[in-house]
Rosetta silent file (secondary structure, phi, psi, omega in degrees, C-alpha in Angstrom):
SEQUENCE: MSVLKGEGDTLILYGTIDVPVGARTLSGYLARPDLAGEWPTVMIVPSAWGVTSSVKDICRRIARHGLAAIAPDPYRGDAPDRTVPVEVASKGFVAIPSARLMADLEGVAEFLANPAGFWSNAEDGFGLLGFGDGGVVAADAASHLTGIRSLAVVGAPLAAADGLPLPGDLVVAMGGVEVPTLGVFGKADPRFDADRFSALREAAPQAEFALYENAPDNFWDDWLDGYDDAAFRDLIDRVGGFFHRTLPPRR
SCORE:     score description
SCORE:     0.000 S_00000001
   1 L     0.000  136.223  173.950  -14.169    5.805   30.719 S_00000001
   2 L   -89.003  126.355 -171.801  -15.177    5.883   27.180 S_00000001
   3 L  -113.552  125.485  178.175  -12.460    4.619   24.718 S_00000001
   4 L   -81.617  157.188  177.901  -12.501    5.273   21.060 S_00000001
   5 L   -58.405  139.333  178.662  -11.421    2.715   18.504 S_00000001
   6 L    73.687    6.137 -176.535   -7.624    2.904   18.011 S_00000001
   7 L   -91.133  -47.470 -171.819   -7.114    5.028   21.048 S_00000001
   8 L    82.141  171.137 -175.936   -6.223    2.510   23.824 S_00000001
   9 L  -133.900   16.015 -176.532   -6.700    3.088   27.563 S_00000001
  10 L  -101.007  135.105  171.083   -3.228    3.024   29.194 S_00000001
  11 L   -67.302  150.812 -161.827   -1.471    6.065   30.657 S_00000001
  12 E  -143.753  158.245  166.835    1.784    6.544   28.823 S_00000001
  13 E  -114.050  140.217 -173.395    5.198    8.369   28.936 S_00000001
  14 E  -157.115  152.256  175.078    6.754    9.459   25.566 S_00000001
  15 E   163.823 -177.571  177.485    9.487   11.441   24.148 S_00000001
  16 E   -66.367  159.866  178.912   12.864   11.405   22.255 S_00000001
  17 E  -147.851  146.665  167.024   15.436    8.883   23.357 S_00000001
  18 E   -98.715  115.583  177.630   19.196    8.381   22.843 S_00000001
  19 E  -110.368  117.959  178.754   20.241    4.780   22.265 S_00000001
  20 E   -73.742  122.265 -178.638   23.957    3.907   22.620 S_00000001
  21 E  -120.190   87.324 -169.830   24.881    1.833   19.588 S_00000001
  22 L    62.887 -130.488  178.928   28.554    0.780   19.767 S_00000001
  23 L   -92.394   12.706  174.924   30.517    4.012   19.987 S_00000001
  24 E  -109.398  173.994  169.759   27.657    6.059   18.517 S_00000001
  25 E  -120.894  119.300 -176.123   24.335    7.368   19.819 S_00000001
  26 E  -100.560  133.312 -176.218   21.324    6.665   17.774 S_00000001
  27 E   -97.825  163.050 -179.179   18.331    8.888   18.265 S_00000001
  28 E  -174.392 -168.364 -177.099   14.713    7.805   18.182 S_00000001
  29 E  -131.681  134.733 -175.132   11.321    8.134   19.814 S_00000001
  30 E  -130.811  128.425  166.652    9.954    6.058   22.736 S_00000001
  31 E  -129.360  134.616 -169.306    6.459    5.665   24.142 S_00000001
  32 E  -148.660  157.417  177.132    5.744    3.324   26.882 S_00000001
  33 E   -61.811  139.853  176.660    3.059    2.759   29.673 S_00000001
  34 L   -89.588   48.668  179.906    3.448    5.015   32.608 S_00000001
  35 L  -139.622  159.897 -177.677    2.961    2.157   35.083 S_00000001
  36 L   -62.769  148.213  178.035    5.145   -0.268   37.095 S_00000001
  37 L   122.055  162.595  175.655    6.219   -3.272   35.286 S_00000001
  38 L  -107.820  130.223 -170.220    8.269   -4.511   32.200 S_00000001
  39 E  -105.061  150.241  171.068    6.262   -4.328   29.024 S_00000001
  40 L   -65.173  138.623 -160.071    6.122   -6.200   25.765 S_00000001
  41 E  -122.123  143.707  176.701    8.059   -4.089   23.383 S_00000001
  42 E  -126.801  125.105  171.687    7.851   -3.268   19.680 S_00000001
  43 E   -95.236  129.656 -176.289   10.551   -1.745   17.509 S_00000001
  44 E  -103.785  135.246  174.889    9.211    0.319   14.605 S_00000001
  45 E  -105.484  101.532 -173.373   10.890    0.729   11.318 S_00000001
  46 L   -70.336  170.506 -178.328    9.291    3.867    9.815 S_00000001
  47 L   -82.666 -161.144 -153.227    8.466    4.522    6.220 S_00000001
  48 L   -80.483  -14.252  176.523   10.595    6.656    3.744 S_00000001
  49 L   -90.812    0.808  177.473   10.160    9.996    5.715 S_00000001
  50 L    78.330 -153.288 -171.642   11.691    8.580    8.853 S_00000001
  51 L   -85.166   84.898 -171.517   10.516    9.391   12.364 S_00000001
  52 L   -91.777  178.933  177.082    7.814   11.957   11.683 S_00000001
  53 H   -67.216  -33.219  175.156    5.035   13.337   13.865 S_00000001
  54 H   -64.219  -35.297  179.674    2.780   10.701   12.416 S_00000001
  55 H   -68.298  -40.522  172.402    5.226    7.959   13.458 S_00000001
  56 H   -58.182  -40.391  177.811    5.409    9.504   16.929 S_00000001
  57 H   -62.742  -42.335  174.269    1.549    9.409   17.147 S_00000001
  58 H   -59.413  -39.974  171.972    1.674    5.664   16.184 S_00000001
  59 H   -61.931  -41.366 -179.641    4.083    5.001   18.949 S_00000001
  60 H   -60.548  -40.391 -178.937    1.824    6.768   21.472 S_00000001
  61 H   -69.290  -41.902  179.861   -1.178    4.907   20.325 S_00000001
  62 H   -65.766  -35.144 -178.498    0.469    1.631   20.619 S_00000001
  63 H   -64.197  -39.079  179.911    1.766    2.460   23.986 S_00000001
  64 L   -63.467   -9.510  173.858   -1.872    3.279   25.012 S_00000001
  65 L  -106.256   28.713  171.941   -2.564   -0.338   24.211 S_00000001
  66 L    79.299   24.834 -179.397   -0.220   -1.547   26.875 S_00000001
  67 L  -129.447  149.995  171.596    3.060   -2.004   24.677 S_00000001
  68 E   -86.692  133.645 -178.757    6.310   -0.164   24.656 S_00000001
  69 E  -130.355  122.392  179.047    7.098    1.283   21.232 S_00000001
  70 E  -119.447  135.698 -179.921   10.412    2.492   20.035 S_00000001
  71 E  -121.216  109.206  179.584   11.233    4.051   16.606 S_00000001
  72 E   -83.906  158.558 -174.883   14.903    4.540   15.833 S_00000001
  73 L   -88.559  108.233 -179.171   15.837    7.233   13.249 S_00000001
  74 L   -75.118  -14.160  173.795   17.036    5.337   10.100 S_00000001
  75 L   -88.986   -3.696 -172.096   18.473    8.589    8.676 S_00000001
  76 L    44.145   50.824  172.945   20.579    9.372   11.600 S_00000001
  77 L    93.900    1.185 -172.774   19.282   12.920   11.623 S_00000001
  78 L  -123.935   48.367 -179.998   19.262   13.578    7.910 S_00000001
  79 L   -73.813  156.004 -179.721   15.603   12.703    6.926 S_00000001
  80 L   -71.970  159.642 -179.664   13.986   14.142    3.971 S_00000001
  81 L   -72.851  145.013 -173.700   11.689   17.128    4.378 S_00000001
  82 L   -67.636  -17.883  178.475    8.022   16.258    4.713 S_00000001
  83 L   -74.551  -15.426 -171.739    7.220   18.588    1.740 S_00000001
  84 L   -76.622  150.595  174.217    9.165   16.446   -0.834 S_00000001
  85 L   -58.440  166.921 -177.664    7.134   14.040   -3.039 S_00000001
  86 H   -67.686  -40.797 -175.725    6.878   10.466   -2.051 S_00000001
  87 H   -59.165  -46.295 -179.638    9.103    9.286   -4.802 S_00000001
  88 H   -59.207  -47.700 -179.819   11.897   11.584   -3.610 S_00000001
  89 H   -62.610  -40.273 -177.547   11.488   10.342    0.009 S_00000001
  90 H   -67.868  -39.335 -174.641   11.491    6.680   -1.245 S_00000001
  91 H   -70.617  -33.352  176.421   14.657    7.159   -3.303 S_00000001
  92 H   -64.245  -49.093 -179.797   16.314    8.677   -0.141 S_00000001
  93 H   -58.956  -49.272 -178.363   15.264    5.667    2.007 S_00000001
  94 H   -59.014  -37.308 -178.904   16.620    3.084   -0.657 S_00000001
  95 H   -65.167  -16.123  175.869   19.865    4.979   -0.769 S_00000001
  96 L   -69.028  126.799  179.264   20.559    4.193    3.000 S_00000001
  97 L   -63.046  128.998  176.482   23.056    1.341    2.952 S_00000001
  98 H   -52.364  -37.357  175.197   21.403   -1.807    4.036 S_00000001
  99 H   -61.338  -37.553 -177.182   24.238   -2.862    6.158 S_00000001
 100 H   -74.200  -36.272  176.879   24.014    0.366    8.097 S_00000001
 101 H   -66.304  -40.665  179.038   20.346   -0.037    8.619 S_00000001
 102 H   -61.152  -45.185 -177.033   20.755   -3.623    9.857 S_00000001
 103 H   -62.725  -35.662  178.312   23.479   -2.525   12.216 S_00000001
 104 H   -62.296  -45.058  178.263   21.350    0.202   13.614 S_00000001
 105 H   -69.294  -32.250  176.850   18.488   -2.176   14.314 S_00000001
 106 H   -61.689  -45.841  179.271   20.936   -4.761   15.808 S_00000001
 107 H   -60.684  -41.008 -179.098   22.132   -1.976   18.213 S_00000001
 108 H   -72.056  -38.087  177.865   18.667   -1.047   19.260 S_00000001
 109 H   -59.750  -43.397 -178.525   17.781   -4.733   19.704 S_00000001
 110 H   -65.271  -40.174  178.203   20.814   -5.186   21.990 S_00000001
 111 H   -66.492  -36.616  179.753   19.720   -2.058   24.015 S_00000001
 112 H   -69.611  -37.140 -177.745   16.191   -3.368   24.411 S_00000001
 113 H   -72.829  -10.288 -175.416   17.477   -6.789   25.502 S_00000001
 114 L   -65.730  114.925 -174.000   19.675   -5.400   28.266 S_00000001
 115 L   -68.582   -2.544  172.122   18.189   -6.917   31.425 S_00000001
 116 L   -69.539  -23.102  177.922   19.220   -3.628   33.306 S_00000001
 117 L   -60.349  140.421 -176.375   16.271   -2.043   31.639 S_00000001
 118 L  -104.883   -6.380 -175.048   13.294   -1.408   33.868 S_00000001
 119 L  -116.216  -11.900 -176.825   10.436   -0.843   31.480 S_00000001
 120 E  -117.947  141.538  173.886   10.871   -3.514   28.733 S_00000001
 121 L  -106.468   29.012 -169.365   10.796   -7.243   28.894 S_00000001
 122 H   -70.140   -9.961  172.896   12.483   -7.478   25.515 S_00000001
 123 H   -68.134  -14.970  179.823   15.238   -9.715   26.885 S_00000001
 124 H   -97.138   -6.500  175.881   12.517  -12.429   26.565 S_00000001
 125 L   125.901  155.347 -171.304   11.822  -11.337   22.846 S_00000001
 126 E  -142.407  171.209 -177.835   10.351   -8.285   21.102 S_00000001
 127 E  -107.561  159.553  176.140    8.214   -7.386   18.047 S_00000001
 128 E  -128.745  129.640  179.461    9.236   -5.680   14.815 S_00000001
 129 E  -125.244  117.574 -178.854    6.669   -3.308   13.027 S_00000001
 130 E  -120.550  140.001  178.778    7.548   -1.872    9.632 S_00000001
 131 E  -109.182  144.278  176.639    5.636    0.794    7.571 S_00000001
 132 L    43.402 -131.425 -179.439    5.812    1.222    3.873 S_00000001
 133 H   -61.495  -18.201  169.466    9.398    0.805    2.646 S_00000001
 134 H   -70.634  -17.664  179.542   10.370    0.180    6.179 S_00000001
 135 H   -72.358  -33.680  174.520    8.207   -2.901    6.116 S_00000001
 136 H   -68.403  -38.696  175.627   10.619   -4.674    3.737 S_00000001
 137 H   -62.767  -44.563  177.549   13.503   -3.777    5.983 S_00000001
 138 H   -58.540  -41.290 -175.481   11.602   -5.091    9.084 S_00000001
 139 H   -70.311  -33.303  177.288   10.838   -8.399    7.218 S_00000001
 140 H   -68.635  -35.570 -177.152   14.448   -8.783    6.243 S_00000001
 141 H   -72.871  -27.421 -174.668   15.550   -7.989    9.853 S_00000001
 142 H   -60.648  -30.425  178.969   12.984  -10.533   11.249 S_00000001
 143 L   -96.423    7.004 -178.305   15.157  -13.410    9.973 S_00000001
 144 L  -119.400  -38.796 -175.977   18.485  -11.946   11.221 S_00000001
 145 L   -71.695  139.479  169.552   17.895  -10.238   14.506 S_00000001
 146 L   -79.447  126.818  179.181   18.213  -12.197   17.722 S_00000001
 147 L   107.329   -1.044 -172.308   15.129  -11.983   19.918 S_00000001
 148 E   -75.645  134.722  176.070   12.401  -11.368   17.320 S_00000001
 149 E  -108.387  -33.038 -177.218    9.172  -13.034   18.455 S_00000001
 150 E  -159.390  157.213 -173.097    6.817  -11.602   15.953 S_00000001
 151 E  -135.022  136.784  164.673    6.615   -9.310   12.895 S_00000001
 152 E  -133.899  137.374 -177.523    4.041   -6.978   11.298 S_00000001
 153 E  -119.543  132.543 -179.098    4.289   -5.158    8.115 S_00000001
 154 E  -123.993  116.780  175.549    1.948   -2.340    6.952 S_00000001
 155 L    65.591   27.040  178.802    1.750   -1.166    3.400 S_00000001
 156 L   -65.663  136.057 -177.067    5.122   -2.632    2.427 S_00000001
 157 L   -67.998  141.859 -177.690    5.487   -2.422   -1.480 S_00000001
 158 L  -109.801  -20.468  178.643    4.795   -5.468   -3.399 S_00000001
 159 L  -148.962  163.807 -178.843    5.542   -4.251   -6.923 S_00000001
 160 L   -71.278  150.599  169.157    7.304   -1.364   -8.646 S_00000001
 161 E  -138.609  159.366  178.795    5.293    1.836   -9.518 S_00000001
 162 L   -45.945  114.659  177.569    6.107    4.950  -11.557 S_00000001
 163 L    76.015    2.372 -175.350    8.956    6.784   -9.793 S_00000001
 164 E  -112.192  102.240 -178.770    8.754    4.644   -6.764 S_00000001
 165 L   -62.239  148.144  171.977   11.791    2.416   -6.181 S_00000001
 166 L   -91.674  136.917  178.885   11.514   -0.925   -4.399 S_00000001
 167 L   -81.034   -6.193 -179.098   13.659   -1.096   -1.174 S_00000001
 168 L   154.040 -175.506 -173.236   13.897   -4.944   -1.813 S_00000001
 169 L  -104.125  109.601 -171.742   11.714   -7.895   -2.477 S_00000001
 170 H   -67.340  -38.837 -179.632    9.084   -8.376    0.284 S_00000001
 171 H   -58.389  -42.425 -175.199    8.181  -11.919   -0.995 S_00000001
 172 H   -71.625  -46.937 -177.025   11.819  -13.020   -0.655 S_00000001
 173 H   -58.143  -44.011 -175.299   12.249  -11.324    2.752 S_00000001
 174 H   -71.650  -30.309  179.207    9.055  -12.783    4.179 S_00000001
 175 H   -57.262  -21.574 -176.840   10.130  -16.219    2.890 S_00000001
 176 L   -87.560  -13.698 -172.694   12.909  -16.158    5.511 S_00000001
 177 L   -87.705  128.085 -176.095   10.568  -15.337    8.402 S_00000001
 178 L  -106.444  -13.903 -177.565    9.468  -18.107   10.857 S_00000001
 179 L   -87.828  162.848  174.918    7.807  -16.077   13.549 S_00000001
 180 L   -53.515  139.530 -176.755    4.115  -15.144   13.682 S_00000001
 181 E  -130.931  136.918  172.215    3.462  -12.500   11.118 S_00000001
 182 E  -121.336  129.738  178.614    0.864  -10.011   10.386 S_00000001
 183 E  -120.957  130.379  175.589    0.730   -8.254    6.938 S_00000001
 184 E  -121.969  124.701 -176.709   -1.621   -5.244    6.268 S_00000001
 185 E  -138.019  149.854  167.382   -2.123   -3.652    2.919 S_00000001
 186 E   -99.359  132.532 -172.734   -4.270   -1.219    1.122 S_00000001
 187 L   -69.033  -21.319 -179.732   -5.635   -2.300   -2.212 S_00000001
 188 L   -88.328    0.955  175.541   -5.607    1.246   -3.563 S_00000001
 189 L   -67.393  134.048  178.204   -1.787    1.487   -3.045 S_00000001
 190 L   -60.904  -18.138 -173.245   -0.021    1.826   -6.403 S_00000001
 191 L  -103.529    0.234  173.939    2.547   -0.752   -5.296 S_00000001
 192 L   -81.434  135.162  178.542   -0.117   -3.400   -4.339 S_00000001
 193 L  -133.034  123.117 -168.250   -0.187   -6.297   -6.795 S_00000001
 194 H   -68.704  -34.456  177.664   -2.680   -9.127   -6.578 S_00000001
 195 H   -68.887  -47.752 -178.610   -0.249  -11.733   -8.032 S_00000001
 196 H   -60.087  -39.188  171.072    2.449  -10.620   -5.832 S_00000001
 197 H   -58.312  -36.480  177.219    0.166  -10.850   -2.881 S_00000001
 198 H   -67.396  -41.706 -178.698   -0.732  -14.327   -3.751 S_00000001
 199 H   -60.333  -40.794 -175.474    3.156  -15.210   -3.913 S_00000001
 200 H   -71.384  -31.333  171.827    3.603  -13.540   -0.480 S_00000001
 201 H   -61.100  -34.597  176.865    0.855  -15.684    1.007 S_00000001
 202 H   -70.956  -33.616 -178.696    2.465  -18.728   -0.356 S_00000001
 203 H   -76.671  -30.614 -179.540    5.918  -17.553    0.949 S_00000001
 204 L  -120.760   70.486 -173.509    4.696  -16.890    4.362 S_00000001
 205 L   -66.674  -10.756  179.221    2.105  -19.534    5.345 S_00000001
 206 L   -87.621   -3.295 -174.938    2.441  -18.692    9.004 S_00000001
 207 E   -91.428  155.080  171.301    1.218  -15.041    8.409 S_00000001
 208 E  -110.994  152.509 -177.561   -2.211  -13.602    8.718 S_00000001
 209 E  -133.784  154.992  177.356   -3.340  -10.800    6.476 S_00000001
 210 E  -133.864  138.835  178.467   -5.723   -7.851    6.305 S_00000001
 211 E  -119.923  127.683  173.042   -6.677   -5.951    3.222 S_00000001
 212 E   -96.054  118.244 -160.516   -8.229   -2.548    3.345 S_00000001
 213 L   -66.057  -46.505 -167.179  -10.342   -2.276    0.097 S_00000001
 214 L  -111.564    6.454 -178.156  -10.036    1.430   -0.460 S_00000001
 215 L   -83.442  140.233  179.266   -6.883    2.540    1.406 S_00000001
 216 L   -92.643 -170.552  177.839   -3.968    4.015   -0.636 S_00000001
 217 L   -67.311  144.174  177.242   -0.329    3.966    0.059 S_00000001
 218 L    60.820   32.675  174.685    0.671    5.608    3.430 S_00000001
 219 L   -62.258  -16.442  179.606   -2.981    5.478    4.607 S_00000001
 220 L   -85.111  -12.076 -168.184   -1.689    5.560    8.228 S_00000001
 221 L   -94.007  103.080 -177.242    0.131    8.988    7.757 S_00000001
 222 L   -76.771    6.840  176.404   -2.194   11.759    8.851 S_00000001
 223 L   -86.287  -22.862 -169.617    0.060   14.344    7.285 S_00000001
 224 L   -99.590  152.933 -177.136   -0.756   13.017    3.721 S_00000001
 225 L   -60.346  -24.666 -175.194   -3.785   13.435    1.662 S_00000001
 226 L   -84.992    2.656 -178.593   -4.380    9.718    1.477 S_00000001
 227 L   -51.451  132.471  179.879   -4.885    9.311    5.192 S_00000001
 228 L  -125.654  101.339 -168.375   -7.834    7.034    6.044 S_00000001
 229 H   -62.695  -42.045 -179.719   -8.897    7.544    9.559 S_00000001
 230 H   -60.672  -50.233 -173.723  -11.241    4.457    9.708 S_00000001
 231 H   -72.822  -34.553  175.262   -8.580    2.167    8.412 S_00000001
 232 H   -63.717  -48.130 -177.214   -5.876    3.690   10.682 S_00000001
 233 H   -64.180  -31.583 -176.867   -7.819    3.206   13.809 S_00000001
 234 H   -76.454  -27.097  175.404   -8.731   -0.338   12.952 S_00000001
 235 H   -62.986  -51.351 -173.071   -5.024   -0.853   12.052 S_00000001
 236 H   -59.974  -48.166  172.919   -3.846    0.267   15.620 S_00000001
 237 H   -59.666  -41.513  177.349   -6.315   -2.043   17.282 S_00000001
 238 H   -60.280  -46.259 -176.729   -5.235   -4.944   14.969 S_00000001
 239 H   -66.145  -52.088 -174.051   -1.492   -4.408   15.576 S_00000001
 240 H   -54.281  -49.438  173.852   -1.984   -3.917   19.287 S_00000001
 241 H   -56.003  -45.542 -175.745   -3.970   -7.162   19.483 S_00000001
 242 H   -62.885  -46.464 -174.132   -1.469   -9.139   17.331 S_00000001
 243 H   -70.028  -34.472  178.471    1.579   -8.106   19.491 S_00000001
 244 H   -62.947  -35.469 -175.912   -0.354   -8.863   22.735 S_00000001
 245 H   -83.642  -16.591 -171.306   -0.951  -12.358   21.510 S_00000001
 246 H  -118.507   -6.047 -179.886    2.449  -13.023   20.278 S_00000001
 247 L  -107.691  158.323  177.915    4.957  -11.187   22.724 S_00000001
 248 L   -56.164  139.573 -176.702    5.839  -12.090   26.261 S_00000001
 249 L   -72.223  163.818  175.817    3.285  -10.624   28.689 S_00000001
 250 L   -57.136  143.476  175.513    3.942   -7.782   31.062 S_00000001
 251 L  -133.419    0.000    0.000    5.664   -8.790   34.246 S_00000001
């Protein structure tokens, strides 16, 4: 079988999922290998638009690399429309109470770690993957959630830009992370800053980093004009390899 870069080669199942979180039910999207076994698992914190078709595609591609990927909805059903400008979406994301975001992630982590589950080995640890503004949330969660084995952040903002609020300080958040970490950034992102990137590397000496020279913000989002297919395909392979190296193997 011929496999294209970024595609993966594992048969998968995918679709929406309801996750019980306390007395509530949190919606999300799950993609996982359609094979017997309990698989290394990654929880995805999406960017400012929430669980879009692009995020679902990322989940499926990661699953085709032999990982289970679950993306809970940070907006609880009230995500911004895809047609709104990025600054509007970012403001909506930043407005979500941080305590609520963390509680939702904690609830999903407990759901994943339930040993009664038949498709995930997350009771032995799982990964966090954050995109854009969600990368800062993921970095903050990595130092608080029980069971985190590794963290990857993609395109998380390093500095403020016109009309784009910061969801938090990525350098500070990464300074509290002790697990293996991957940071991926596009140098054409208006919120990429070389000085802040140097500070990030000092704050997270355990991390490995990749820079895409001409990739803009949201380069992984195929709905947006800045989508970079070559960078995206390389990203999926890079992320898949990173989590296979750092998460408990399939059993």
